[in-house]
ZABA-203486 format. One record per residue: residue number from 1; y, z, x of N, C-alpha, C in turn. Coordinates in Angstrom, 2 decimals, always signed. Each point is the difference from the previous one (the first is absolute). Layout:
N
@nr->NUM, n.py->Y, n.pz->Z, n.px->X, ca.py->Y, ca.pz->Z, ca.px->X, c.py->Y, c.pz->Z, c.px->X
...
This chain:
40
@nr->1, n.py->+132.30, n.pz->+135.42, n.px->-158.46, ca.py->+1.12, ca.pz->+0.15, ca.px->-0.90, c.py->+0.43, c.pz->-1.38, c.px->-0.50
@nr->2, n.py->+0.22, n.pz->-0.13, n.px->-1.30, ca.py->+0.41, ca.pz->-1.29, ca.px->-0.54, c.py->+1.49, c.pz->-0.03, c.px->-0.28
@nr->3, n.py->+0.58, n.pz->-1.21, n.px->+0.16, ca.py->+1.43, ca.pz->-0.19, ca.px->-0.21, c.py->+0.21, c.pz->-1.33, c.px->-0.71
@nr->4, n.py->+0.82, n.pz->+0.01, n.px->-1.06, ca.py->+0.24, ca.pz->-1.23, ca.px->-0.76, c.py->+0.76, c.pz->-1.00, c.px->+0.87
@nr->5, n.py->-0.43, n.pz->-1.26, n.px->-0.07, ca.py->+0.65, ca.pz->-1.08, ca.px->+0.73, c.py->+1.13, c.pz->-0.55, c.px->-0.87
@nr->6, n.py->+1.16, n.pz->-0.14, n.px->+0.58, ca.py->+1.15, ca.pz->-0.52, ca.px->-0.73, c.py->-0.22, c.pz->-1.46, c.px->-0.38
@nr->7, n.py->+0.40, n.pz->-0.37, n.px->-1.21, ca.py->-0.14, ca.pz->-1.37, ca.px->-0.48, c.py->+0.88, c.pz->-0.92, c.px->+0.85
@nr->8, n.py->-0.59, n.pz->-1.03, n.px->+0.64, ca.py->+0.77, ca.pz->-0.89, ca.px->+0.88, c.py->+0.80, c.pz->-1.08, c.px->-0.76
@nr->9, n.py->-0.14, n.pz->-0.06, n.px->-1.32, ca.py->+0.69, ca.pz->-1.01, ca.px->-0.79, c.py->+1.09, c.pz->+0.67, c.px->-0.84
@nr->10, n.py->+1.24, n.pz->-0.02, n.px->+0.48, ca.py->+1.07, ca.pz->+0.74, ca.px->-0.66, c.py->+0.35, c.pz->-0.47, c.px->-1.41
@nr->11, n.py->-0.32, n.pz->-1.26, n.px->-0.36, ca.py->+0.34, ca.pz->-0.47, ca.px->-1.34, c.py->-1.00, c.pz->+0.48, c.px->-1.06
@nr->12, n.py->-1.14, n.pz->+0.54, n.px->+0.41, ca.py->-0.99, ca.pz->+0.53, ca.px->-0.93, c.py->-0.77, c.pz->-1.05, c.px->-0.77
@nr->13, n.py->-0.01, n.pz->-1.25, n.px->+0.47, ca.py->-0.66, ca.pz->-1.08, ca.px->-0.72, c.py->-1.43, c.pz->-0.28, c.px->+0.43
@nr->14, n.py->-0.49, n.pz->+0.69, n.px->+0.98, ca.py->-1.37, ca.pz->-0.22, ca.px->+0.49, c.py->-1.01, c.pz->+0.26, c.px->-1.12
@nr->15, n.py->-1.01, n.pz->-0.88, n.px->-0.15, ca.py->-1.01, ca.pz->+0.17, ca.px->-1.05, c.py->-0.81, c.pz->+1.26, c.px->+0.22
@nr->16, n.py->-0.31, n.pz->+0.34, n.px->+1.24, ca.py->-0.85, ca.pz->+1.15, ca.px->+0.28, c.py->+0.75, c.pz->+1.33, c.px->+0.01
@nr->17, n.py->+1.19, n.pz->+0.04, n.px->+0.59, ca.py->+0.66, ca.pz->+1.29, ca.px->+0.19, c.py->+1.42, c.pz->+0.07, c.px->-0.57
@nr->18, n.py->+0.48, n.pz->-1.04, n.px->-0.63, ca.py->+1.36, ca.pz->-0.01, ca.px->-0.52, c.py->+0.18, c.pz->+0.76, c.px->-1.31
@nr->19, n.py->+0.97, n.pz->+0.89, n.px->-0.04, ca.py->+0.27, ca.pz->+0.77, ca.px->-1.21, c.py->+0.74, c.pz->-0.82, c.px->-1.05
@nr->20, n.py->+0.66, n.pz->-1.09, n.px->+0.40, ca.py->+0.78, ca.pz->-0.81, ca.px->-0.92, c.py->-0.78, c.pz->-1.19, c.px->-0.58
@nr->21, n.py->-1.24, n.pz->-0.15, n.px->+0.37, ca.py->-0.84, ca.pz->-1.10, ca.px->-0.49, c.py->-0.73, c.pz->+0.49, c.px->-1.26
@nr->22, n.py->+0.36, n.pz->-0.56, n.px->-1.16, ca.py->-0.56, ca.pz->+0.47, ca.px->-1.27, c.py->-1.52, c.pz->-0.11, c.px->-0.09
@nr->23, n.py->-0.58, n.pz->-1.05, n.px->+0.59, ca.py->-1.45, ca.pz->-0.17, ca.px->-0.08, c.py->-0.69, c.pz->+0.44, c.px->+1.29
@nr->24, n.py->+0.75, n.pz->+0.56, n.px->+0.93, ca.py->-0.56, ca.pz->+0.40, ca.px->+1.29, c.py->-0.86, c.pz->+1.25, c.px->-0.09
@nr->25, n.py->-0.71, n.pz->+0.28, n.px->+1.08, ca.py->-0.92, ca.pz->+1.14, ca.px->+0.06, c.py->+0.69, c.pz->+1.31, c.px->+0.38
@nr->26, n.py->+1.17, n.pz->-0.07, n.px->+0.63, ca.py->+0.78, ca.pz->+1.19, ca.px->+0.39, c.py->-0.82, c.pz->+0.99, c.px->+0.84
@nr->27, n.py->-0.74, n.pz->-0.54, n.px->+0.97, ca.py->-0.83, ca.pz->+0.83, ca.px->+0.86, c.py->+0.84, c.pz->+0.72, c.px->+1.04
@nr->28, n.py->-0.46, n.pz->+1.17, n.px->+0.39, ca.py->+0.62, ca.pz->+0.75, ca.px->+1.09, c.py->-1.04, c.pz->+0.06, c.px->+1.12
@nr->29, n.py->+0.46, n.pz->-0.17, n.px->+1.22, ca.py->-0.90, ca.pz->+0.02, ca.px->+1.16, c.py->+0.34, c.pz->+1.18, c.px->+0.89
@nr->30, n.py->-1.04, n.pz->+0.54, n.px->+0.66, ca.py->+0.15, ca.pz->+1.19, ca.px->+0.83, c.py->-0.63, c.pz->-0.24, c.px->+1.37
@nr->31, n.py->+0.53, n.pz->+0.68, n.px->+1.00, ca.py->-0.53, ca.pz->-0.04, ca.px->+1.36, c.py->-0.65, c.pz->+1.34, c.px->+0.28
@nr->32, n.py->-1.26, n.pz->-0.01, n.px->+0.42, ca.py->-0.72, ca.pz->+1.21, ca.px->+0.40, c.py->+0.02, c.pz->+0.08, c.px->+1.52
@nr->33, n.py->+0.78, n.pz->+0.91, n.px->+0.52, ca.py->+0.17, ca.pz->+0.13, ca.px->+1.45, c.py->-1.30, c.pz->+0.42, c.px->+0.68
@nr->34, n.py->-0.79, n.pz->+0.84, n.px->-0.64, ca.py->-1.25, ca.pz->+0.47, ca.px->+0.61, c.py->-1.04, c.pz->-1.12, c.px->+0.12
@nr->35, n.py->-0.13, n.pz->-0.82, n.px->-1.04, ca.py->-0.97, ca.pz->-1.09, ca.px->+0.01, c.py->+0.55, c.pz->-1.31, c.px->+0.53
@nr->36, n.py->+1.33, n.pz->-0.07, n.px->+0.15, ca.py->+0.67, ca.pz->-1.22, ca.px->+0.48, c.py->-0.30, c.pz->-1.18, c.px->-0.91
@nr->37, n.py->+0.20, n.pz->+0.21, n.px->-1.33, ca.py->-0.23, ca.pz->-1.08, ca.px->-0.95, c.py->+0.94, c.pz->+0.10, c.px->-1.20
@nr->38, n.py->+0.17, n.pz->-1.14, n.px->-0.66, ca.py->+0.84, ca.pz->-0.11, ca.px->-1.18, c.py->-0.90, c.pz->+0.04, c.px->-1.22
@nr->39, n.py->+0.45, n.pz->+0.67, n.px->-1.05, ca.py->-0.75, ca.pz->+0.03, ca.px->-1.25, c.py->+0.95, c.pz->+0.12, c.px->-1.17
@nr->40, n.py->-0.51, n.pz->-0.17, n.px->-1.20, ca.py->+0.83, ca.pz->+0.15, ca.px->-1.19, c.py->-0.55, c.pz->+1.08, c.px->-0.87
C-alpha cells in the first residue's frame, strides 16, 4: 500500500518538492509499505 509523504519544508521553497517555487519540479513522494521503499 502506498502513502504520500508529507513535505518536510513548510515554506514550499524546495526545488524538488516545494509548491511555492516557481521553477521547481513540485514532485510528490510516496512510501510503499509492502516494498519498504520511497518512490515518486
